[in-house]
Backbone as XML, in Angstrom:
<?xml version="1.0"?>
<chain id="A" units="angstrom">
  <residue number="1" name="MET">
    <atom name="N" x="0.807" y="-1.178" z="0.000"/>
    <atom name="CA" x="0.000" y="0.000" z="0.000"/>
    <atom name="C" x="0.863" y="1.259" z="0.000"/>
  </residue>
  <residue number="2" name="LYS">
    <atom name="N" x="1.982" y="1.179" z="0.767"/>
    <atom name="CA" x="2.876" y="2.334" z="0.793"/>
    <atom name="C" x="3.434" y="2.613" z="-0.590"/>
  </residue>
  <residue number="3" name="ASN">
    <atom name="N" x="3.780" y="1.589" z="-1.299"/>
    <atom name="CA" x="4.329" y="1.766" z="-2.642"/>
    <atom name="C" x="3.303" y="2.405" z="-3.571"/>
  </residue>
  <residue number="4" name="THR">
    <atom name="N" x="2.065" y="1.993" z="-3.440"/>
    <atom name="CA" x="1.014" y="2.558" z="-4.277"/>
    <atom name="C" x="0.863" y="4.041" z="-3.978"/>
  </residue>
  <residue number="5" name="ARG">
    <atom name="N" x="0.924" y="4.363" z="-2.702"/>
    <atom name="CA" x="0.807" y="5.769" z="-2.304"/>
    <atom name="C" x="1.950" y="6.580" z="-2.902"/>
  </residue>
  <residue number="6" name="TYR">
    <atom name="N" x="3.170" y="6.073" z="-2.847"/>
    <atom name="CA" x="4.318" y="6.785" z="-3.414"/>
    <atom name="C" x="4.203" y="6.902" z="-4.939"/>
  </residue>
  <residue number="7" name="ILE">
    <atom name="N" x="3.710" y="5.844" z="-5.553"/>
    <atom name="CA" x="3.535" y="5.866" z="-7.008"/>
    <atom name="C" x="2.509" y="6.933" z="-7.390"/>
  </residue>
  <residue number="8" name="ILE">
    <atom name="N" x="1.417" y="7.005" z="-6.641"/>
    <atom name="CA" x="0.375" y="8.009" z="-6.927"/>
    <atom name="C" x="0.933" y="9.415" z="-6.726"/>
  </residue>
  <residue number="9" name="ILE">
    <atom name="N" x="1.688" y="9.617" z="-5.649"/>
    <atom name="CA" x="2.277" y="10.938" z="-5.387"/>
    <atom name="C" x="3.281" y="11.291" z="-6.483"/>
  </residue>
  <residue number="10" name="ALA">
    <atom name="N" x="4.089" y="10.331" z="-6.894"/>
    <atom name="CA" x="5.075" y="10.575" z="-7.950"/>
    <atom name="C" x="4.372" y="10.874" z="-9.269"/>
  </residue>
  <residue number="11" name="LEU">
    <atom name="N" x="3.322" y="10.116" z="-9.558"/>
    <atom name="CA" x="2.564" y="10.338" z="-10.782"/>
    <atom name="C" x="1.909" y="11.719" z="-10.768"/>
  </residue>
  <residue number="12" name="ALA">
    <atom name="N" x="1.364" y="12.104" z="-9.631"/>
    <atom name="CA" x="0.750" y="13.433" z="-9.505"/>
    <atom name="C" x="1.799" y="14.519" z="-9.700"/>
  </residue>
  <residue number="13" name="ALA">
    <atom name="N" x="2.982" y="14.314" z="-9.163"/>
    <atom name="CA" x="4.057" y="15.296" z="-9.324"/>
    <atom name="C" x="4.467" y="15.402" z="-10.788"/>
  </residue>
  <residue number="14" name="VAL">
    <atom name="N" x="4.582" y="14.268" z="-11.466"/>
    <atom name="CA" x="4.950" y="14.272" z="-12.886"/>
    <atom name="C" x="3.868" y="14.965" z="-13.699"/>
  </residue>
  <residue number="15" name="LEU">
    <atom name="N" x="2.613" y="14.629" z="-13.417"/>
    <atom name="CA" x="1.507" y="15.265" z="-14.131"/>
    <atom name="C" x="1.459" y="16.762" z="-13.853"/>
  </residue>
  <residue number="16" name="SER">
    <atom name="N" x="1.754" y="17.122" z="-12.608"/>
    <atom name="CA" x="1.754" y="18.538" z="-12.240"/>
    <atom name="C" x="2.833" y="19.287" z="-13.009"/>
  </residue>
  <residue number="17" name="VAL">
    <atom name="N" x="4.015" y="18.706" z="-13.108"/>
    <atom name="CA" x="5.099" y="19.325" z="-13.863"/>
    <atom name="C" x="4.717" y="19.382" z="-15.337"/>
  </residue>
  <residue number="18" name="GLY">
    <atom name="N" x="4.120" y="18.320" z="-15.855"/>
    <atom name="CA" x="3.676" y="18.296" z="-17.245"/>
    <atom name="C" x="2.627" y="19.360" z="-17.497"/>
  </residue>
  <residue number="19" name="CYS">
    <atom name="N" x="1.698" y="19.530" z="-16.561"/>
    <atom name="CA" x="0.659" y="20.557" z="-16.697"/>
    <atom name="C" x="1.274" y="21.946" z="-16.685"/>
  </residue>
  <residue number="20" name="ASP">
    <atom name="N" x="2.238" y="22.140" z="-15.790"/>
    <atom name="CA" x="2.884" y="23.448" z="-15.722"/>
    <atom name="C" x="3.597" y="23.774" z="-17.035"/>
  </residue>
  <residue number="21" name="LYS">
    <atom name="N" x="4.239" y="22.766" z="-17.627"/>
    <atom name="CA" x="4.910" y="22.992" z="-18.906"/>
    <atom name="C" x="3.896" y="23.313" z="-19.997"/>
  </residue>
  <residue number="22" name="GLN">
    <atom name="N" x="2.775" y="22.581" z="-19.974"/>
    <atom name="CA" x="1.737" y="22.844" z="-20.971"/>
    <atom name="C" x="1.157" y="24.245" z="-20.781"/>
  </residue>
  <residue number="23" name="LYS">
    <atom name="N" x="0.919" y="24.596" z="-19.520"/>
    <atom name="CA" x="0.378" y="25.931" z="-19.240"/>
    <atom name="C" x="1.371" y="27.012" z="-19.655"/>
  </residue>
  <residue number="24" name="ALA">
    <atom name="N" x="2.643" y="26.769" z="-19.398"/>
    <atom name="CA" x="3.671" y="27.736" z="-19.790"/>
    <atom name="C" x="3.725" y="27.856" z="-21.310"/>
  </residue>
  <residue number="25" name="ALA">
    <atom name="N" x="3.606" y="26.728" z="-21.998"/>
    <atom name="CA" x="3.611" y="26.762" z="-23.464"/>
    <atom name="C" x="2.390" y="27.509" z="-23.984"/>
  </residue>
  <residue number="26" name="ILE">
    <atom name="N" x="1.243" y="27.273" z="-23.354"/>
    <atom name="CA" x="0.021" y="27.987" z="-23.750"/>
    <atom name="C" x="0.191" y="29.480" z="-23.512"/>
  </residue>
  <residue number="27" name="GLU">
    <atom name="N" x="0.747" y="29.844" z="-22.377"/>
    <atom name="CA" x="0.965" y="31.258" z="-22.047"/>
    <atom name="C" x="1.938" y="31.895" z="-23.040"/>
  </residue>
  <residue number="28" name="ASP">
    <atom name="N" x="3.011" y="31.175" z="-23.370"/>
    <atom name="CA" x="3.970" y="31.687" z="-24.356"/>
    <atom name="C" x="3.302" y="31.890" z="-25.714"/>
  </residue>
  <residue number="29" name="SER">
    <atom name="N" x="2.478" y="30.932" z="-26.096"/>
    <atom name="CA" x="1.768" y="31.034" z="-27.373"/>
    <atom name="C" x="0.824" y="32.230" z="-27.365"/>
  </residue>
  <residue number="30" name="LYS">
    <atom name="N" x="0.129" y="32.405" z="-26.252"/>
    <atom name="CA" x="-0.793" y="33.544" z="-26.120"/>
    <atom name="C" x="-0.039" y="34.864" z="-26.238"/>
  </residue>
  <residue number="31" name="GLU">
    <atom name="N" x="1.078" y="34.969" z="-25.544"/>
    <atom name="CA" x="1.866" y="36.202" z="-25.578"/>
    <atom name="C" x="2.415" y="36.472" z="-26.981"/>
  </residue>
  <residue number="32" name="ALA">
    <atom name="N" x="2.859" y="35.421" z="-27.655"/>
    <atom name="CA" x="3.375" y="35.590" z="-29.019"/>
    <atom name="C" x="2.265" y="36.058" z="-29.954"/>
  </residue>
  <residue number="33" name="ALA">
    <atom name="N" x="1.070" y="35.485" z="-29.791"/>
    <atom name="CA" x="-0.063" y="35.896" z="-30.630"/>
    <atom name="C" x="-0.437" y="37.346" z="-30.353"/>
  </residue>
  <residue number="34" name="LYS">
    <atom name="N" x="-0.462" y="37.728" z="-29.074"/>
    <atom name="CA" x="-0.799" y="39.112" z="-28.726"/>
    <atom name="C" x="0.247" y="40.082" z="-29.270"/>
  </residue>
  <residue number="35" name="GLU">
    <atom name="N" x="1.509" y="39.682" z="-29.211"/>
    <atom name="CA" x="2.580" y="40.534" z="-29.736"/>
    <atom name="C" x="2.445" y="40.694" z="-31.250"/>
  </residue>
  <residue number="36" name="ALA">
    <atom name="N" x="2.114" y="39.609" z="-31.935"/>
    <atom name="CA" x="1.917" y="39.675" z="-33.387"/>
    <atom name="C" x="0.737" y="40.582" z="-33.721"/>
  </residue>
  <residue number="37" name="ILE">
    <atom name="N" x="-0.316" y="40.490" z="-32.925"/>
    <atom name="CA" x="-1.490" y="41.353" z="-33.142"/>
    <atom name="C" x="-1.117" y="42.812" z="-32.923"/>
  </residue>
  <residue number="38" name="ASP">
    <atom name="N" x="-0.370" y="43.090" z="-31.852"/>
    <atom name="CA" x="0.052" y="44.469" z="-31.586"/>
    <atom name="C" x="0.924" y="45.013" z="-32.716"/>
  </residue>
  <residue number="39" name="GLU">
    <atom name="N" x="1.823" y="44.176" z="-33.230"/>
    <atom name="CA" x="2.674" y="44.608" z="-34.343"/>
    <atom name="C" x="1.829" y="44.903" z="-35.577"/>
  </residue>
  <residue number="40" name="ARG">
    <atom name="N" x="0.826" y="44.063" z="-35.833"/>
    <atom name="CA" x="-0.050" y="44.282" z="-36.993"/>
    <atom name="C" x="-0.862" y="45.560" z="-36.806"/>
  </residue>
  <residue number="41" name="LYS">
    <atom name="N" x="-1.300" y="45.813" z="-35.564"/>
    <atom name="CA" x="-2.035" y="47.050" z="-35.291"/>
    <atom name="C" x="-1.165" y="48.262" z="-35.595"/>
  </residue>
  <residue number="42" name="GLU">
    <atom name="N" x="0.099" y="48.198" z="-35.214"/>
    <atom name="CA" x="1.019" y="49.300" z="-35.498"/>
    <atom name="C" x="1.208" y="49.471" z="-37.003"/>
  </residue>
  <residue number="43" name="GLU">
    <atom name="N" x="1.343" y="48.350" z="-37.720"/>
    <atom name="CA" x="1.490" y="48.418" z="-39.178"/>
    <atom name="C" x="0.259" y="49.057" z="-39.815"/>
  </residue>
  <residue number="44" name="VAL">
    <atom name="N" x="-0.917" y="48.640" z="-39.361"/>
    <atom name="CA" x="-2.165" y="49.190" z="-39.908"/>
    <atom name="C" x="-2.244" y="50.681" z="-39.619"/>
  </residue>
  <residue number="45" name="SER">
    <atom name="N" x="-1.846" y="51.070" z="-38.420"/>
    <atom name="CA" x="-1.868" y="52.484" z="-38.051"/>
    <atom name="C" x="-0.929" y="53.289" z="-38.945"/>
  </residue>
  <residue number="46" name="GLU">
    <atom name="N" x="0.270" y="52.778" z="-39.177"/>
    <atom name="CA" x="1.222" y="53.467" z="-40.044"/>
    <atom name="C" x="0.719" y="53.526" z="-41.483"/>
  </residue>
  <residue number="47" name="GLU">
    <atom name="N" x="0.124" y="52.420" z="-41.951"/>
    <atom name="CA" x="-0.425" y="52.412" z="-43.309"/>
    <atom name="C" x="-1.543" y="53.445" z="-43.445"/>
  </residue>
  <residue number="48" name="ALA">
    <atom name="N" x="-2.373" y="53.546" z="-42.413"/>
    <atom name="CA" x="-3.466" y="54.521" z="-42.445"/>
    <atom name="C" x="-2.916" y="55.944" z="-42.446"/>
  </residue>
  <residue number="49" name="LYS">
    <atom name="N" x="-1.898" y="56.194" z="-41.627"/>
    <atom name="CA" x="-1.292" y="57.528" z="-41.598"/>
    <atom name="C" x="-0.717" y="57.890" z="-42.967"/>
  </residue>
  <residue number="50" name="GLU">
    <atom name="N" x="-0.050" y="56.937" z="-43.596"/>
    <atom name="CA" x="0.526" y="57.186" z="-44.923"/>
    <atom name="C" x="-0.578" y="57.422" z="-45.948"/>
  </residue>
  <residue number="51" name="ALA">
    <atom name="N" x="-1.646" y="56.649" z="-45.858"/>
    <atom name="CA" x="-2.772" y="56.832" z="-46.788"/>
    <atom name="C" x="-3.396" y="58.208" z="-46.598"/>
  </residue>
  <residue number="52" name="ILE">
    <atom name="N" x="-3.499" y="58.653" z="-45.358"/>
    <atom name="CA" x="-4.048" y="59.985" z="-45.081"/>
    <atom name="C" x="-3.129" y="61.056" z="-45.655"/>
  </residue>
  <residue number="53" name="ARG">
    <atom name="N" x="-1.816" y="60.901" z="-45.439"/>
    <atom name="CA" x="-0.860" y="61.877" z="-45.985"/>
    <atom name="C" x="-0.966" y="61.935" z="-47.506"/>
  </residue>
  <residue number="54" name="GLN">
    <atom name="N" x="-1.051" y="60.777" z="-48.134"/>
    <atom name="CA" x="-1.137" y="60.730" z="-49.592"/>
    <atom name="C" x="-2.448" y="61.344" z="-50.070"/>
  </residue>
  <residue number="55" name="THR">
    <atom name="N" x="-3.529" y="61.053" z="-49.376"/>
    <atom name="CA" x="-4.829" y="61.614" z="-49.744"/>
    <atom name="C" x="-4.818" y="63.130" z="-49.610"/>
  </residue>
  <residue number="56" name="GLU">
    <atom name="N" x="-4.212" y="63.626" z="-48.532"/>
    <atom name="CA" x="-4.122" y="65.075" z="-48.348"/>
    <atom name="C" x="-3.276" y="65.708" z="-49.450"/>
  </residue>
  <residue number="57" name="ALA">
    <atom name="N" x="-2.181" y="65.056" z="-49.808"/>
    <atom name="CA" x="-1.334" y="65.580" z="-50.890"/>
    <atom name="C" x="-2.103" y="65.581" z="-52.204"/>
  </residue>
  <residue number="58" name="ASN">
    <atom name="N" x="-2.817" y="64.496" z="-52.474"/>
    <atom name="CA" x="-3.619" y="64.430" z="-53.698"/>
    <atom name="C" x="-4.706" y="65.498" z="-53.692"/>
  </residue>
  <residue number="59" name="ALA">
    <atom name="N" x="-5.299" y="65.724" z="-52.525"/>
    <atom name="CA" x="-6.346" y="66.744" z="-52.425"/>
    <atom name="C" x="-5.766" y="68.131" z="-52.704"/>
  </residue>
  <residue number="60" name="GLU">
    <atom name="N" x="-4.570" y="68.395" z="-52.190"/>
    <atom name="CA" x="-3.931" y="69.688" z="-52.449"/>
    <atom name="C" x="-3.646" y="69.859" z="-53.939"/>
  </residue>
  <residue number="61" name="ILE">
    <atom name="N" x="-3.177" y="68.802" z="-54.567"/>
    <atom name="CA" x="-2.900" y="68.862" z="-56.010"/>
    <atom name="C" x="-4.191" y="69.111" z="-56.777"/>
  </residue>
  <residue number="62" name="GLU">
    <atom name="N" x="-5.234" y="68.380" z="-56.428"/>
    <atom name="CA" x="-6.525" y="68.536" z="-57.111"/>
    <atom name="C" x="-7.090" y="69.938" z="-56.881"/>
  </residue>
  <residue number="63" name="LEU">
    <atom name="N" x="-6.962" y="70.440" z="-55.658"/>
    <atom name="CA" x="-7.434" y="71.791" z="-55.352"/>
    <atom name="C" x="-6.678" y="72.825" z="-56.186"/>
  </residue>
  <residue number="64" name="ALA">
    <atom name="N" x="-5.373" y="72.664" z="-56.304"/>
    <atom name="CA" x="-4.569" y="73.588" z="-57.112"/>
    <atom name="C" x="-4.989" y="73.515" z="-58.580"/>
  </residue>
  <residue number="65" name="ARG">
    <atom name="N" x="-5.260" y="72.304" z="-59.066"/>
    <atom name="CA" x="-5.702" y="72.147" z="-60.454"/>
    <atom name="C" x="-7.052" y="72.824" z="-60.673"/>
  </residue>
  <residue number="66" name="ILE">
    <atom name="N" x="-7.962" y="72.637" z="-59.740"/>
    <atom name="CA" x="-9.285" y="73.263" z="-59.851"/>
    <atom name="C" x="-9.153" y="74.782" z="-59.829"/>
  </residue>
  <residue number="67" name="GLU">
    <atom name="N" x="-8.311" y="75.282" z="-58.930"/>
    <atom name="CA" x="-8.102" y="76.731" z="-58.827"/>
    <atom name="C" x="-7.493" y="77.273" z="-60.122"/>
  </residue>
  <residue number="68" name="ALA">
    <atom name="N" x="-6.529" y="76.555" z="-60.674"/>
    <atom name="CA" x="-5.904" y="76.988" z="-61.931"/>
    <atom name="C" x="-6.922" y="76.978" z="-63.068"/>
  </residue>
  <residue number="69" name="ASP">
    <atom name="N" x="-7.756" y="75.937" z="-63.114"/>
    <atom name="CA" x="-8.806" y="75.882" z="-64.140"/>
    <atom name="C" x="-9.768" y="77.054" z="-63.988"/>
  </residue>
  <residue number="70" name="LYS">
    <atom name="N" x="-10.135" y="77.347" z="-62.755"/>
    <atom name="CA" x="-11.052" y="78.458" z="-62.494"/>
    <atom name="C" x="-10.448" y="79.770" z="-62.973"/>
  </residue>
  <residue number="71" name="GLU">
    <atom name="N" x="-9.181" y="79.991" z="-62.624"/>
    <atom name="CA" x="-8.518" y="81.228" z="-63.032"/>
    <atom name="C" x="-8.396" y="81.316" z="-64.547"/>
  </residue>
  <residue number="72" name="SER">
    <atom name="N" x="-8.117" y="80.195" z="-65.180"/>
    <atom name="CA" x="-8.008" y="80.172" z="-66.637"/>
    <atom name="C" x="-9.339" y="80.526" z="-67.291"/>
  </residue>
  <residue number="73" name="VAL">
    <atom name="N" x="-10.405" y="79.916" z="-66.810"/>
    <atom name="CA" x="-11.736" y="80.196" z="-67.369"/>
    <atom name="C" x="-12.123" y="81.646" z="-67.108"/>
  </residue>
  <residue number="74" name="GLN">
    <atom name="N" x="-11.843" y="82.135" z="-65.899"/>
    <atom name="CA" x="-12.173" y="83.528" z="-65.590"/>
    <atom name="C" x="-11.378" y="84.485" z="-66.467"/>
  </residue>
  <residue number="75" name="ALA">
    <atom name="N" x="-10.117" y="84.175" z="-66.709"/>
    <atom name="CA" x="-9.307" y="85.025" z="-67.586"/>
    <atom name="C" x="-9.877" y="85.018" z="-69.001"/>
  </residue>
  <residue number="76" name="GLN">
    <atom name="N" x="-10.296" y="83.863" z="-69.479"/>
    <atom name="CA" x="-10.903" y="83.777" z="-70.805"/>
    <atom name="C" x="-12.200" y="84.580" z="-70.852"/>
  </residue>
  <residue number="77" name="LEU">
    <atom name="N" x="-12.997" y="84.482" z="-69.792"/>
    <atom name="CA" x="-14.250" y="85.242" z="-69.749"/>
    <atom name="C" x="-13.987" y="86.746" z="-69.704"/>
  </residue>
  <residue number="78" name="ASP">
    <atom name="N" x="-12.957" y="87.152" z="-68.953"/>
    <atom name="CA" x="-12.590" y="88.574" z="-68.928"/>
    <atom name="C" x="-12.151" y="89.031" z="-70.318"/>
  </residue>
  <residue number="79" name="ALA">
    <atom name="N" x="-11.385" y="88.183" z="-71.006"/>
    <atom name="CA" x="-10.953" y="88.519" z="-72.370"/>
    <atom name="C" x="-12.157" y="88.609" z="-73.303"/>
  </residue>
  <residue number="80" name="ASP">
    <atom name="N" x="-13.101" y="87.675" z="-73.157"/>
    <atom name="CA" x="-14.320" y="87.720" z="-73.978"/>
    <atom name="C" x="-15.110" y="88.997" z="-73.706"/>
  </residue>
  <residue number="81" name="LYS">
    <atom name="N" x="-15.153" y="89.381" z="-72.451"/>
    <atom name="CA" x="-15.871" y="90.603" z="-72.067"/>
    <atom name="C" x="-15.217" y="91.827" z="-72.720"/>
  </residue>
  <residue number="82" name="LYS">
    <atom name="N" x="-13.877" y="91.888" z="-72.673"/>
    <atom name="CA" x="-13.163" y="93.007" z="-73.305"/>
    <atom name="C" x="-13.357" y="92.991" z="-74.816"/>
  </residue>
  <residue number="83" name="LYS">
    <atom name="N" x="-13.401" y="91.796" z="-75.401"/>
    <atom name="CA" x="-13.616" y="91.679" z="-76.839"/>
    <atom name="C" x="-14.996" y="92.220" z="-77.203"/>
  </residue>
  <residue number="84" name="VAL">
    <atom name="N" x="-16.008" y="91.868" z="-76.408"/>
    <atom name="CA" x="-17.366" y="92.376" z="-76.657"/>
    <atom name="C" x="-17.379" y="93.897" z="-76.556"/>
  </residue>
  <residue number="85" name="ASP">
    <atom name="N" x="-16.699" y="94.446" z="-75.532"/>
    <atom name="CA" x="-16.621" y="95.906" z="-75.387"/>
    <atom name="C" x="-15.943" y="96.528" z="-76.609"/>
  </residue>
  <residue number="86" name="ALA">
    <atom name="N" x="-14.833" y="95.932" z="-77.049"/>
    <atom name="CA" x="-14.095" y="96.468" z="-78.199"/>
    <atom name="C" x="-14.931" y="96.388" z="-79.469"/>
  </residue>
  <residue number="87" name="GLU">
    <atom name="N" x="-15.635" y="95.274" z="-79.656"/>
    <atom name="CA" x="-16.486" y="95.140" z="-80.835"/>
    <atom name="C" x="-17.620" y="96.166" z="-80.811"/>
  </residue>
  <residue number="88" name="ALA">
    <atom name="N" x="-18.177" y="96.386" z="-79.627"/>
    <atom name="CA" x="-19.247" y="97.382" z="-79.507"/>
    <atom name="C" x="-18.712" y="98.777" z="-79.807"/>
  </residue>
  <residue number="89" name="GLU">
    <atom name="N" x="-17.532" y="99.102" z="-79.301"/>
    <atom name="CA" x="-16.925" y="100.409" z="-79.570"/>
    <atom name="C" x="-16.630" y="100.562" z="-81.060"/>
  </residue>
  <residue number="90" name="ALA">
    <atom name="N" x="-16.144" y="99.488" z="-81.681"/>
    <atom name="CA" x="-15.853" y="99.532" z="-83.117"/>
    <atom name="C" x="-17.140" y="99.730" z="-83.912"/>
  </residue>
  <residue number="91" name="ALA">
    <atom name="N" x="-18.200" y="99.056" z="-83.503"/>
    <atom name="CA" x="-19.482" y="99.208" z="-84.200"/>
    <atom name="C" x="-20.012" y="100.623" z="-84.037"/>
  </residue>
  <residue number="92" name="LYS">
    <atom name="N" x="-19.869" y="101.186" z="-82.838"/>
    <atom name="CA" x="-20.306" y="102.569" z="-82.607"/>
    <atom name="C" x="-19.489" y="103.533" z="-83.472"/>
  </residue>
  <residue number="93" name="ALA">
    <atom name="N" x="-18.178" y="103.308" z="-83.523"/>
    <atom name="CA" x="-17.312" y="104.180" z="-84.330"/>
    <atom name="C" x="-17.684" y="104.081" z="-85.800"/>
  </residue>
  <residue number="94" name="LYS">
    <atom name="N" x="-18.036" y="102.905" z="-86.260"/>
    <atom name="CA" x="-18.439" y="102.723" z="-87.652"/>
    <atom name="C" x="-19.728" y="103.487" z="-87.934"/>
  </residue>
  <residue number="95" name="VAL">
    <atom name="N" x="-20.667" y="103.389" z="-86.989"/>
    <atom name="CA" x="-21.929" y="104.128" z="-87.155"/>
    <atom name="C" x="-21.650" y="105.620" z="-87.194"/>
  </residue>
  <residue number="96" name="ASP">
    <atom name="N" x="-20.791" y="106.106" z="-86.306"/>
    <atom name="CA" x="-20.449" y="107.529" z="-86.289"/>
    <atom name="C" x="-19.788" y="107.938" z="-87.607"/>
  </residue>
  <residue number="97" name="ALA">
    <atom name="N" x="-18.903" y="107.107" z="-88.116"/>
    <atom name="CA" x="-18.196" y="107.423" z="-89.363"/>
    <atom name="C" x="-19.163" y="107.449" z="-90.541"/>
  </residue>
  <residue number="98" name="GLU">
    <atom name="N" x="-20.112" y="106.548" z="-90.543"/>
    <atom name="CA" x="-21.076" y="106.506" z="-91.647"/>
    <atom name="C" x="-22.035" y="107.694" z="-91.599"/>
  </residue>
  <residue number="99" name="ASN">
    <atom name="N" x="-22.317" y="108.192" z="-90.436"/>
    <atom name="CA" x="-23.265" y="109.289" z="-90.280"/>
    <atom name="C" x="-22.598" y="110.653" z="-90.418"/>
  </residue>
  <residue number="100" name="GLN">
    <atom name="N" x="-21.386" y="110.747" z="-90.614"/>
    <atom name="CA" x="-20.734" y="112.049" z="-90.745"/>
    <atom name="C" x="-20.583" y="112.453" z="-92.130"/>
  </residue>
</chain>
């Protein structure tokens, strides 16, 4: 009976050590997974920051293009307006010349 008791105690000790190793391995695996997740979160954050920077740069370029287009069209319209004024003045001068 004494031998059985010692065998049971020894077996429990071996199982306990085995369980501790398994638990330690599980804990190590958990920590490695959490670390990988944290690293991926950092990568995603950096990718998002870069995407935002690129989007802002693209927006500035597009805004400058729109502004340049607006100025170009306005300049053309101002030129058209001056042309209409000049044509009207020329027509008036022609009428004056014909009536003299």
